Every structure is written in C-alpha cells, then in structure tokens.
N, C-alpha and C positions, 0 to 999 in steps of 0.2 A: 232036807231042803230048807234054806233059811228064808224067813219072811221078814219084810220091813214095812212098817206103817209109813205112809206118805203124809207129809204135812199138807193138808188141803182142807177145803170146806166140808168134805165128806170123810168122816172117820173110818169108813170101811174100805177106802182105797188102799191098795197094797202093792208090793213089788216082791218078786222072788228071783233069786239068782239061778239061771238055768245052766250056765257053764262059765267056769273061770278060765281065762286065757292069759297069756304072758303079759299083755298090756292092759287088760281090763276084764269086764264081765258082760256076758249076754244075759239080759234080764227080761222078765215078763212083767209088765205093769198092768194091773187090773183096776179099772175105775168104774164105780157104780153110778149110772145115770138113771135115776128114777126106776130102779129095779132091773135095768138092762146093764149087763156087764160088758164093758168095752176092754178088750185085751190088745195090747201092743207089745211087740218084741223089739228090743233096742240094744245098743251097745253103750256101756259106760266105761270110760277110762278109769283106771285105778285111782288116779289123782282126783277126778271128779267124784267118784264114789266116796272116797275118804273125806272130801270137802263136805259132801252132803251129810255124812254122819256127824262131822264136827259141828256143823251149823244147825243141826237138828231138823233138816229137811226130811231125812229118813231116820227111823228108829227101829232097831232090831226087836222083834217080838218072838216069843217061843213058838207059836203056831198060828195059822190063819184063824182058827177058832177063837183065839184070844181077842181078835178084832171085835167080834160081836159082843163079847162080855164087857169091853171097855167103851162101847159106843153109847 
C-alpha cells in the first residue's frame, strides 16, 4: 500500500490509495485533530492526483511509520 504525506499544518496527516480505477483512485485520507484521527474516503481523478504530486501537495513516503520520524 502506498502512503502519501499531505501538505498541511499537521505533518502526521496522510493519504493511502485503496484502489486504482481506470479514471482515478479511491483514497483514504487520515487527519489528526488533537489526537483524534478523522478518516475520509474519497475519489481523486488521475489528473488531479498527478497535479497534487507535481505541485508538492502530496509526497510519496515509504511507510506510515516514516511520518512519525519526520515530524
């Protein structure tokens, strides 16, 4: 499973790809709100996903555990 760090005020927010489809990805976004994790599932088109990578809004990381080490 691929993990992506989200550009946000909280460095522990991340996204994972749950499923790849022909026109995009089903993703799970996890945001930390003062120790409470909020999970949402959403769809990103391939063009939006690639744009987020290009602009640095998301960054691929090796594992979720890497987030804690970089925080």
